[in-house]
Chimera marker file (.cmm) of the C-alpha trace (Angstrom):
<marker_set name="trace">
<marker id="1" x="-10.995" y="33.645" z="2.450" r="1" g="1" b="0" radius="0.5"/>
<marker id="2" x="-11.048" y="29.851" z="2.073" r="1" g="1" b="0" radius="0.5"/>
<marker id="3" x="-14.275" y="28.320" z="0.773" r="1" g="1" b="0" radius="0.5"/>
<marker id="4" x="-15.086" y="25.451" z="3.243" r="1" g="1" b="0" radius="0.5"/>
<marker id="5" x="-17.923" y="23.435" z="2.452" r="1" g="1" b="0" radius="0.5"/>
<marker id="6" x="-21.105" y="23.235" z="4.866" r="1" g="1" b="0" radius="0.5"/>
<marker id="7" x="-20.728" y="19.709" z="5.702" r="1" g="1" b="0" radius="0.5"/>
<marker id="8" x="-17.291" y="20.077" z="7.006" r="1" g="1" b="0" radius="0.5"/>
<marker id="9" x="-18.050" y="22.879" z="8.825" r="1" g="1" b="0" radius="0.5"/>
<marker id="10" x="-21.250" y="21.528" z="10.506" r="1" g="1" b="0" radius="0.5"/>
<marker id="11" x="-19.115" y="18.031" z="11.442" r="1" g="1" b="0" radius="0.5"/>
<marker id="12" x="-16.412" y="20.090" z="12.865" r="1" g="1" b="0" radius="0.5"/>
<marker id="13" x="-18.976" y="22.151" z="14.842" r="1" g="1" b="0" radius="0.5"/>
<marker id="14" x="-20.783" y="18.858" z="15.924" r="1" g="1" b="0" radius="0.5"/>
<marker id="15" x="-17.156" y="17.498" z="17.287" r="1" g="1" b="0" radius="0.5"/>
<marker id="16" x="-16.872" y="21.110" z="19.436" r="1" g="1" b="0" radius="0.5"/>
<marker id="17" x="-19.893" y="21.247" z="20.468" r="1" g="1" b="0" radius="0.5"/>
<marker id="18" x="-19.755" y="17.586" z="21.603" r="1" g="1" b="0" radius="0.5"/>
<marker id="19" x="-16.470" y="18.176" z="23.354" r="1" g="1" b="0" radius="0.5"/>
<marker id="20" x="-18.153" y="21.370" z="24.935" r="1" g="1" b="0" radius="0.5"/>
<marker id="21" x="-21.554" y="19.797" z="26.206" r="1" g="1" b="0" radius="0.5"/>
<marker id="22" x="-19.630" y="17.180" z="27.550" r="1" g="1" b="0" radius="0.5"/>
<marker id="23" x="-17.551" y="19.677" z="29.414" r="1" g="1" b="0" radius="0.5"/>
<marker id="24" x="-20.693" y="21.632" z="30.878" r="1" g="1" b="0" radius="0.5"/>
<marker id="25" x="-22.059" y="18.251" z="32.117" r="1" g="1" b="0" radius="0.5"/>
<marker id="26" x="-18.908" y="17.039" z="33.845" r="1" g="1" b="0" radius="0.5"/>
<marker id="27" x="-18.884" y="20.664" z="35.790" r="1" g="1" b="0" radius="0.5"/>
<marker id="28" x="-22.371" y="20.309" z="36.685" r="1" g="1" b="0" radius="0.5"/>
<marker id="29" x="-21.686" y="17.047" z="37.769" r="1" g="1" b="0" radius="0.5"/>
<marker id="30" x="-18.596" y="18.008" z="39.844" r="1" g="1" b="0" radius="0.5"/>
<marker id="31" x="-20.708" y="21.177" z="41.406" r="1" g="1" b="0" radius="0.5"/>
<marker id="32" x="-23.860" y="18.976" z="42.021" r="1" g="1" b="0" radius="0.5"/>
<marker id="33" x="-22.386" y="15.307" z="43.097" r="1" g="1" b="0" radius="0.5"/>
<marker id="34" x="-19.081" y="16.155" z="44.749" r="1" g="1" b="0" radius="0.5"/>
<marker id="35" x="-18.977" y="19.692" z="45.815" r="1" g="1" b="0" radius="0.5"/>
<marker id="36" x="-22.740" y="19.355" z="46.941" r="1" g="1" b="0" radius="0.5"/>
<marker id="37" x="-24.935" y="22.123" z="45.917" r="1" g="1" b="0" radius="0.5"/>
<marker id="38" x="-28.095" y="21.714" z="47.195" r="1" g="1" b="0" radius="0.5"/>
<marker id="39" x="-31.665" y="21.259" z="45.706" r="1" g="1" b="0" radius="0.5"/>
<marker id="40" x="-32.917" y="22.916" z="42.923" r="1" g="1" b="0" radius="0.5"/>
<marker id="41" x="-31.230" y="26.535" z="43.009" r="1" g="1" b="0" radius="0.5"/>
<marker id="42" x="-27.922" y="24.458" z="43.824" r="1" g="1" b="0" radius="0.5"/>
<marker id="43" x="-28.471" y="22.266" z="40.622" r="1" g="1" b="0" radius="0.5"/>
<marker id="44" x="-29.432" y="25.513" z="38.336" r="1" g="1" b="0" radius="0.5"/>
<marker id="45" x="-26.035" y="27.465" z="39.634" r="1" g="1" b="0" radius="0.5"/>
<marker id="46" x="-24.361" y="24.719" z="38.783" r="1" g="1" b="0" radius="0.5"/>
<marker id="47" x="-26.137" y="24.278" z="35.520" r="1" g="1" b="0" radius="0.5"/>
<marker id="48" x="-25.098" y="27.833" z="34.451" r="1" g="1" b="0" radius="0.5"/>
<marker id="49" x="-21.694" y="27.526" z="35.595" r="1" g="1" b="0" radius="0.5"/>
<marker id="50" x="-21.736" y="24.624" z="33.329" r="1" g="1" b="0" radius="0.5"/>
<marker id="51" x="-23.240" y="26.274" z="30.010" r="1" g="1" b="0" radius="0.5"/>
<marker id="52" x="-20.726" y="29.139" z="30.568" r="1" g="1" b="0" radius="0.5"/>
<marker id="53" x="-17.835" y="27.019" z="30.871" r="1" g="1" b="0" radius="0.5"/>
<marker id="54" x="-18.674" y="25.013" z="27.995" r="1" g="1" b="0" radius="0.5"/>
<marker id="55" x="-19.635" y="28.221" z="25.960" r="1" g="1" b="0" radius="0.5"/>
<marker id="56" x="-15.939" y="29.363" z="26.504" r="1" g="1" b="0" radius="0.5"/>
<marker id="57" x="-14.781" y="26.315" z="25.435" r="1" g="1" b="0" radius="0.5"/>
<marker id="58" x="-17.039" y="26.116" z="22.347" r="1" g="1" b="0" radius="0.5"/>
<marker id="59" x="-15.883" y="29.615" z="20.973" r="1" g="1" b="0" radius="0.5"/>
<marker id="60" x="-12.439" y="29.326" z="21.439" r="1" g="1" b="0" radius="0.5"/>
<marker id="61" x="-12.477" y="26.207" z="19.676" r="1" g="1" b="0" radius="0.5"/>
<marker id="62" x="-14.928" y="27.475" z="16.592" r="1" g="1" b="0" radius="0.5"/>
<marker id="63" x="-12.651" y="30.381" z="16.394" r="1" g="1" b="0" radius="0.5"/>
<marker id="64" x="-9.906" y="28.450" z="15.742" r="1" g="1" b="0" radius="0.5"/>
<marker id="65" x="-10.684" y="25.086" z="14.479" r="1" g="1" b="0" radius="0.5"/>
<marker id="66" x="-14.840" y="25.246" z="12.976" r="1" g="1" b="0" radius="0.5"/>
<marker id="67" x="-14.648" y="29.049" z="11.543" r="1" g="1" b="0" radius="0.5"/>
<marker id="68" x="-10.395" y="29.344" z="10.743" r="1" g="1" b="0" radius="0.5"/>
<marker id="69" x="-11.213" y="31.051" z="7.496" r="1" g="1" b="0" radius="0.5"/>
<marker id="70" x="-13.117" y="33.704" z="9.248" r="1" g="1" b="0" radius="0.5"/>
<marker id="71" x="-11.407" y="37.095" z="9.660" r="1" g="1" b="0" radius="0.5"/>
<marker id="72" x="-9.971" y="36.875" z="13.415" r="1" g="1" b="0" radius="0.5"/>
<marker id="73" x="-10.430" y="39.439" z="15.304" r="1" g="1" b="0" radius="0.5"/>
<marker id="74" x="-8.406" y="41.001" z="17.724" r="1" g="1" b="0" radius="0.5"/>
<marker id="75" x="-8.620" y="43.505" z="20.498" r="1" g="1" b="0" radius="0.5"/>
<marker id="76" x="-12.110" y="45.201" z="21.558" r="1" g="1" b="0" radius="0.5"/>
<marker id="77" x="-13.655" y="43.277" z="17.788" r="1" g="1" b="0" radius="0.5"/>
<marker id="78" x="-12.799" y="40.302" z="19.601" r="1" g="1" b="0" radius="0.5"/>
<marker id="79" x="-14.739" y="40.977" z="22.751" r="1" g="1" b="0" radius="0.5"/>
<marker id="80" x="-17.605" y="42.345" z="20.817" r="1" g="1" b="0" radius="0.5"/>
<marker id="81" x="-17.742" y="39.095" z="18.817" r="1" g="1" b="0" radius="0.5"/>
<marker id="82" x="-17.048" y="36.903" z="21.821" r="1" g="1" b="0" radius="0.5"/>
<marker id="83" x="-20.246" y="39.079" z="23.445" r="1" g="1" b="0" radius="0.5"/>
<marker id="84" x="-22.385" y="38.300" z="20.435" r="1" g="1" b="0" radius="0.5"/>
<marker id="85" x="-21.251" y="34.896" z="20.639" r="1" g="1" b="0" radius="0.5"/>
<marker id="86" x="-23.315" y="34.599" z="23.263" r="1" g="1" b="0" radius="0.5"/>
<marker id="87" x="-26.688" y="36.046" z="21.754" r="1" g="1" b="0" radius="0.5"/>
<marker id="88" x="-27.915" y="32.315" z="20.312" r="1" g="1" b="0" radius="0.5"/>
<marker id="89" x="-26.755" y="30.915" z="23.429" r="1" g="1" b="0" radius="0.5"/>
<marker id="90" x="-29.334" y="33.034" z="25.395" r="1" g="1" b="0" radius="0.5"/>
<marker id="91" x="-31.972" y="31.233" z="23.659" r="1" g="1" b="0" radius="0.5"/>
<marker id="92" x="-29.951" y="27.891" z="24.964" r="1" g="1" b="0" radius="0.5"/>
<marker id="93" x="-30.255" y="29.417" z="28.069" r="1" g="1" b="0" radius="0.5"/>
<marker id="94" x="-33.768" y="30.073" z="28.370" r="1" g="1" b="0" radius="0.5"/>
<marker id="95" x="-34.981" y="26.667" z="26.866" r="1" g="1" b="0" radius="0.5"/>
<marker id="96" x="-32.623" y="24.942" z="29.220" r="1" g="1" b="0" radius="0.5"/>
<marker id="97" x="-33.989" y="26.817" z="32.572" r="1" g="1" b="0" radius="0.5"/>
<marker id="98" x="-37.650" y="26.291" z="31.409" r="1" g="1" b="0" radius="0.5"/>
<marker id="99" x="-36.943" y="22.943" z="30.277" r="1" g="1" b="0" radius="0.5"/>
<marker id="100" x="-35.177" y="21.972" z="33.622" r="1" g="1" b="0" radius="0.5"/>
<marker id="101" x="-38.033" y="23.443" z="35.674" r="1" g="1" b="0" radius="0.5"/>
<marker id="102" x="-40.353" y="21.402" z="33.163" r="1" g="1" b="0" radius="0.5"/>
<marker id="103" x="-38.769" y="18.283" z="33.322" r="1" g="1" b="0" radius="0.5"/>
<marker id="104" x="-37.370" y="18.608" z="37.298" r="1" g="1" b="0" radius="0.5"/>
<marker id="105" x="-41.290" y="18.542" z="38.186" r="1" g="1" b="0" radius="0.5"/>
<marker id="106" x="-42.039" y="15.731" z="36.162" r="1" g="1" b="0" radius="0.5"/>
<marker id="107" x="-39.213" y="14.028" z="38.040" r="1" g="1" b="0" radius="0.5"/>
<marker id="108" x="-36.975" y="13.540" z="34.743" r="1" g="1" b="0" radius="0.5"/>
<marker id="109" x="-33.008" y="13.644" z="35.948" r="1" g="1" b="0" radius="0.5"/>
<marker id="110" x="-31.493" y="16.516" z="35.003" r="1" g="1" b="0" radius="0.5"/>
<marker id="111" x="-28.786" y="15.334" z="33.145" r="1" g="1" b="0" radius="0.5"/>
<marker id="112" x="-31.346" y="14.189" z="30.532" r="1" g="1" b="0" radius="0.5"/>
<marker id="113" x="-33.049" y="17.691" z="30.318" r="1" g="1" b="0" radius="0.5"/>
<marker id="114" x="-29.700" y="19.324" z="30.085" r="1" g="1" b="0" radius="0.5"/>
<marker id="115" x="-28.800" y="16.631" z="26.633" r="1" g="1" b="0" radius="0.5"/>
<marker id="116" x="-32.147" y="17.582" z="25.429" r="1" g="1" b="0" radius="0.5"/>
<marker id="117" x="-31.519" y="21.462" z="25.164" r="1" g="1" b="0" radius="0.5"/>
<marker id="118" x="-28.173" y="21.256" z="24.521" r="1" g="1" b="0" radius="0.5"/>
<marker id="119" x="-29.308" y="19.238" z="21.136" r="1" g="1" b="0" radius="0.5"/>
<marker id="120" x="-32.232" y="21.757" z="20.792" r="1" g="1" b="0" radius="0.5"/>
<marker id="121" x="-30.420" y="24.750" z="20.667" r="1" g="1" b="0" radius="0.5"/>
<marker id="122" x="-27.293" y="23.354" z="18.824" r="1" g="1" b="0" radius="0.5"/>
<marker id="123" x="-29.126" y="23.560" z="15.496" r="1" g="1" b="0" radius="0.5"/>
<marker id="124" x="-30.106" y="27.326" z="16.159" r="1" g="1" b="0" radius="0.5"/>
<marker id="125" x="-26.668" y="27.999" z="17.375" r="1" g="1" b="0" radius="0.5"/>
<marker id="126" x="-24.889" y="26.453" z="13.877" r="1" g="1" b="0" radius="0.5"/>
<marker id="127" x="-26.710" y="28.793" z="11.502" r="1" g="1" b="0" radius="0.5"/>
<marker id="128" x="-26.599" y="31.992" z="13.590" r="1" g="1" b="0" radius="0.5"/>
<marker id="129" x="-22.784" y="31.436" z="14.047" r="1" g="1" b="0" radius="0.5"/>
<marker id="130" x="-22.055" y="30.505" z="10.659" r="1" g="1" b="0" radius="0.5"/>
<marker id="131" x="-23.840" y="33.482" z="9.387" r="1" g="1" b="0" radius="0.5"/>
<marker id="132" x="-22.916" y="36.086" z="11.770" r="1" g="1" b="0" radius="0.5"/>
<marker id="133" x="-21.028" y="35.742" z="14.425" r="1" g="1" b="0" radius="0.5"/>
<marker id="134" x="-17.545" y="34.377" z="12.224" r="1" g="1" b="0" radius="0.5"/>
<marker id="135" x="-18.680" y="36.193" z="9.571" r="1" g="1" b="0" radius="0.5"/>
<marker id="136" x="-18.604" y="39.464" z="10.806" r="1" g="1" b="0" radius="0.5"/>
<marker id="137" x="-21.724" y="40.223" z="10.341" r="1" g="1" b="0" radius="0.5"/>
<marker id="138" x="-23.159" y="42.109" z="13.902" r="1" g="1" b="0" radius="0.5"/>
<marker id="139" x="-24.640" y="45.044" z="14.610" r="1" g="1" b="0" radius="0.5"/>
<marker id="140" x="-23.048" y="45.870" z="17.651" r="1" g="1" b="0" radius="0.5"/>
<marker id="141" x="-21.597" y="49.294" z="17.401" r="1" g="1" b="0" radius="0.5"/>
<marker id="142" x="-17.912" y="49.852" z="17.444" r="1" g="1" b="0" radius="0.5"/>
<marker id="143" x="-17.999" y="52.696" z="19.216" r="1" g="1" b="0" radius="0.5"/>
<link id1="1" id2="2" r="1" g="1" b="0" radius="0.2"/>
<link id1="2" id2="3" r="1" g="1" b="0" radius="0.2"/>
<link id1="3" id2="4" r="1" g="1" b="0" radius="0.2"/>
<link id1="4" id2="5" r="1" g="1" b="0" radius="0.2"/>
<link id1="5" id2="6" r="1" g="1" b="0" radius="0.2"/>
<link id1="6" id2="7" r="1" g="1" b="0" radius="0.2"/>
<link id1="7" id2="8" r="1" g="1" b="0" radius="0.2"/>
<link id1="8" id2="9" r="1" g="1" b="0" radius="0.2"/>
<link id1="9" id2="10" r="1" g="1" b="0" radius="0.2"/>
<link id1="10" id2="11" r="1" g="1" b="0" radius="0.2"/>
<link id1="11" id2="12" r="1" g="1" b="0" radius="0.2"/>
<link id1="12" id2="13" r="1" g="1" b="0" radius="0.2"/>
<link id1="13" id2="14" r="1" g="1" b="0" radius="0.2"/>
<link id1="14" id2="15" r="1" g="1" b="0" radius="0.2"/>
<link id1="15" id2="16" r="1" g="1" b="0" radius="0.2"/>
<link id1="16" id2="17" r="1" g="1" b="0" radius="0.2"/>
<link id1="17" id2="18" r="1" g="1" b="0" radius="0.2"/>
<link id1="18" id2="19" r="1" g="1" b="0" radius="0.2"/>
<link id1="19" id2="20" r="1" g="1" b="0" radius="0.2"/>
<link id1="20" id2="21" r="1" g="1" b="0" radius="0.2"/>
<link id1="21" id2="22" r="1" g="1" b="0" radius="0.2"/>
<link id1="22" id2="23" r="1" g="1" b="0" radius="0.2"/>
<link id1="23" id2="24" r="1" g="1" b="0" radius="0.2"/>
<link id1="24" id2="25" r="1" g="1" b="0" radius="0.2"/>
<link id1="25" id2="26" r="1" g="1" b="0" radius="0.2"/>
<link id1="26" id2="27" r="1" g="1" b="0" radius="0.2"/>
<link id1="27" id2="28" r="1" g="1" b="0" radius="0.2"/>
<link id1="28" id2="29" r="1" g="1" b="0" radius="0.2"/>
<link id1="29" id2="30" r="1" g="1" b="0" radius="0.2"/>
<link id1="30" id2="31" r="1" g="1" b="0" radius="0.2"/>
<link id1="31" id2="32" r="1" g="1" b="0" radius="0.2"/>
<link id1="32" id2="33" r="1" g="1" b="0" radius="0.2"/>
<link id1="33" id2="34" r="1" g="1" b="0" radius="0.2"/>
<link id1="34" id2="35" r="1" g="1" b="0" radius="0.2"/>
<link id1="35" id2="36" r="1" g="1" b="0" radius="0.2"/>
<link id1="36" id2="37" r="1" g="1" b="0" radius="0.2"/>
<link id1="37" id2="38" r="1" g="1" b="0" radius="0.2"/>
<link id1="38" id2="39" r="1" g="1" b="0" radius="0.2"/>
<link id1="39" id2="40" r="1" g="1" b="0" radius="0.2"/>
<link id1="40" id2="41" r="1" g="1" b="0" radius="0.2"/>
<link id1="41" id2="42" r="1" g="1" b="0" radius="0.2"/>
<link id1="42" id2="43" r="1" g="1" b="0" radius="0.2"/>
<link id1="43" id2="44" r="1" g="1" b="0" radius="0.2"/>
<link id1="44" id2="45" r="1" g="1" b="0" radius="0.2"/>
<link id1="45" id2="46" r="1" g="1" b="0" radius="0.2"/>
<link id1="46" id2="47" r="1" g="1" b="0" radius="0.2"/>
<link id1="47" id2="48" r="1" g="1" b="0" radius="0.2"/>
<link id1="48" id2="49" r="1" g="1" b="0" radius="0.2"/>
<link id1="49" id2="50" r="1" g="1" b="0" radius="0.2"/>
<link id1="50" id2="51" r="1" g="1" b="0" radius="0.2"/>
<link id1="51" id2="52" r="1" g="1" b="0" radius="0.2"/>
<link id1="52" id2="53" r="1" g="1" b="0" radius="0.2"/>
<link id1="53" id2="54" r="1" g="1" b="0" radius="0.2"/>
<link id1="54" id2="55" r="1" g="1" b="0" radius="0.2"/>
<link id1="55" id2="56" r="1" g="1" b="0" radius="0.2"/>
<link id1="56" id2="57" r="1" g="1" b="0" radius="0.2"/>
<link id1="57" id2="58" r="1" g="1" b="0" radius="0.2"/>
<link id1="58" id2="59" r="1" g="1" b="0" radius="0.2"/>
<link id1="59" id2="60" r="1" g="1" b="0" radius="0.2"/>
<link id1="60" id2="61" r="1" g="1" b="0" radius="0.2"/>
<link id1="61" id2="62" r="1" g="1" b="0" radius="0.2"/>
<link id1="62" id2="63" r="1" g="1" b="0" radius="0.2"/>
<link id1="63" id2="64" r="1" g="1" b="0" radius="0.2"/>
<link id1="64" id2="65" r="1" g="1" b="0" radius="0.2"/>
<link id1="65" id2="66" r="1" g="1" b="0" radius="0.2"/>
<link id1="66" id2="67" r="1" g="1" b="0" radius="0.2"/>
<link id1="67" id2="68" r="1" g="1" b="0" radius="0.2"/>
<link id1="68" id2="69" r="1" g="1" b="0" radius="0.2"/>
<link id1="69" id2="70" r="1" g="1" b="0" radius="0.2"/>
<link id1="70" id2="71" r="1" g="1" b="0" radius="0.2"/>
<link id1="71" id2="72" r="1" g="1" b="0" radius="0.2"/>
<link id1="72" id2="73" r="1" g="1" b="0" radius="0.2"/>
<link id1="73" id2="74" r="1" g="1" b="0" radius="0.2"/>
<link id1="74" id2="75" r="1" g="1" b="0" radius="0.2"/>
<link id1="75" id2="76" r="1" g="1" b="0" radius="0.2"/>
<link id1="76" id2="77" r="1" g="1" b="0" radius="0.2"/>
<link id1="77" id2="78" r="1" g="1" b="0" radius="0.2"/>
<link id1="78" id2="79" r="1" g="1" b="0" radius="0.2"/>
<link id1="79" id2="80" r="1" g="1" b="0" radius="0.2"/>
<link id1="80" id2="81" r="1" g="1" b="0" radius="0.2"/>
<link id1="81" id2="82" r="1" g="1" b="0" radius="0.2"/>
<link id1="82" id2="83" r="1" g="1" b="0" radius="0.2"/>
<link id1="83" id2="84" r="1" g="1" b="0" radius="0.2"/>
<link id1="84" id2="85" r="1" g="1" b="0" radius="0.2"/>
<link id1="85" id2="86" r="1" g="1" b="0" radius="0.2"/>
<link id1="86" id2="87" r="1" g="1" b="0" radius="0.2"/>
<link id1="87" id2="88" r="1" g="1" b="0" radius="0.2"/>
<link id1="88" id2="89" r="1" g="1" b="0" radius="0.2"/>
<link id1="89" id2="90" r="1" g="1" b="0" radius="0.2"/>
<link id1="90" id2="91" r="1" g="1" b="0" radius="0.2"/>
<link id1="91" id2="92" r="1" g="1" b="0" radius="0.2"/>
<link id1="92" id2="93" r="1" g="1" b="0" radius="0.2"/>
<link id1="93" id2="94" r="1" g="1" b="0" radius="0.2"/>
<link id1="94" id2="95" r="1" g="1" b="0" radius="0.2"/>
<link id1="95" id2="96" r="1" g="1" b="0" radius="0.2"/>
<link id1="96" id2="97" r="1" g="1" b="0" radius="0.2"/>
<link id1="97" id2="98" r="1" g="1" b="0" radius="0.2"/>
<link id1="98" id2="99" r="1" g="1" b="0" radius="0.2"/>
<link id1="99" id2="100" r="1" g="1" b="0" radius="0.2"/>
<link id1="100" id2="101" r="1" g="1" b="0" radius="0.2"/>
<link id1="101" id2="102" r="1" g="1" b="0" radius="0.2"/>
<link id1="102" id2="103" r="1" g="1" b="0" radius="0.2"/>
<link id1="103" id2="104" r="1" g="1" b="0" radius="0.2"/>
<link id1="104" id2="105" r="1" g="1" b="0" radius="0.2"/>
<link id1="105" id2="106" r="1" g="1" b="0" radius="0.2"/>
<link id1="106" id2="107" r="1" g="1" b="0" radius="0.2"/>
<link id1="107" id2="108" r="1" g="1" b="0" radius="0.2"/>
<link id1="108" id2="109" r="1" g="1" b="0" radius="0.2"/>
<link id1="109" id2="110" r="1" g="1" b="0" radius="0.2"/>
<link id1="110" id2="111" r="1" g="1" b="0" radius="0.2"/>
<link id1="111" id2="112" r="1" g="1" b="0" radius="0.2"/>
<link id1="112" id2="113" r="1" g="1" b="0" radius="0.2"/>
<link id1="113" id2="114" r="1" g="1" b="0" radius="0.2"/>
<link id1="114" id2="115" r="1" g="1" b="0" radius="0.2"/>
<link id1="115" id2="116" r="1" g="1" b="0" radius="0.2"/>
<link id1="116" id2="117" r="1" g="1" b="0" radius="0.2"/>
<link id1="117" id2="118" r="1" g="1" b="0" radius="0.2"/>
<link id1="118" id2="119" r="1" g="1" b="0" radius="0.2"/>
<link id1="119" id2="120" r="1" g="1" b="0" radius="0.2"/>
<link id1="120" id2="121" r="1" g="1" b="0" radius="0.2"/>
<link id1="121" id2="122" r="1" g="1" b="0" radius="0.2"/>
<link id1="122" id2="123" r="1" g="1" b="0" radius="0.2"/>
<link id1="123" id2="124" r="1" g="1" b="0" radius="0.2"/>
<link id1="124" id2="125" r="1" g="1" b="0" radius="0.2"/>
<link id1="125" id2="126" r="1" g="1" b="0" radius="0.2"/>
<link id1="126" id2="127" r="1" g="1" b="0" radius="0.2"/>
<link id1="127" id2="128" r="1" g="1" b="0" radius="0.2"/>
<link id1="128" id2="129" r="1" g="1" b="0" radius="0.2"/>
<link id1="129" id2="130" r="1" g="1" b="0" radius="0.2"/>
<link id1="130" id2="131" r="1" g="1" b="0" radius="0.2"/>
<link id1="131" id2="132" r="1" g="1" b="0" radius="0.2"/>
<link id1="132" id2="133" r="1" g="1" b="0" radius="0.2"/>
<link id1="133" id2="134" r="1" g="1" b="0" radius="0.2"/>
<link id1="134" id2="135" r="1" g="1" b="0" radius="0.2"/>
<link id1="135" id2="136" r="1" g="1" b="0" radius="0.2"/>
<link id1="136" id2="137" r="1" g="1" b="0" radius="0.2"/>
<link id1="137" id2="138" r="1" g="1" b="0" radius="0.2"/>
<link id1="138" id2="139" r="1" g="1" b="0" radius="0.2"/>
<link id1="139" id2="140" r="1" g="1" b="0" radius="0.2"/>
<link id1="140" id2="141" r="1" g="1" b="0" radius="0.2"/>
<link id1="141" id2="142" r="1" g="1" b="0" radius="0.2"/>
<link id1="142" id2="143" r="1" g="1" b="0" radius="0.2"/>
</marker_set>
């Protein structure tokens, strides 16, 4: 396995994350502004759809480019890796839902709350992905 400098990997992670965040936000805007999902629950549904769309995109790009030196999982191992990838994302989802509710109550635009939560979660996610997800050290059994 080739040694990659953390700075290079972090730069790639930021690029992938930026693209995925943009995709996430576009999905939210389309669902809220164009499709017209109504009210608080409609925005939250759009928020969830945007998060998952961005997450799937980020997984594929991070796996293929940011951590291209990591062992490539196949079949069930790939599915386990993909599922484990979502563990730190749960932190981001919880943060985003809570932050969204708090900021919505204060009249803060929903897109601003999304950007704040994405930035806060990105730092945690990088270290989790780098040390566990793309290094193959995860505790989901192979059975």
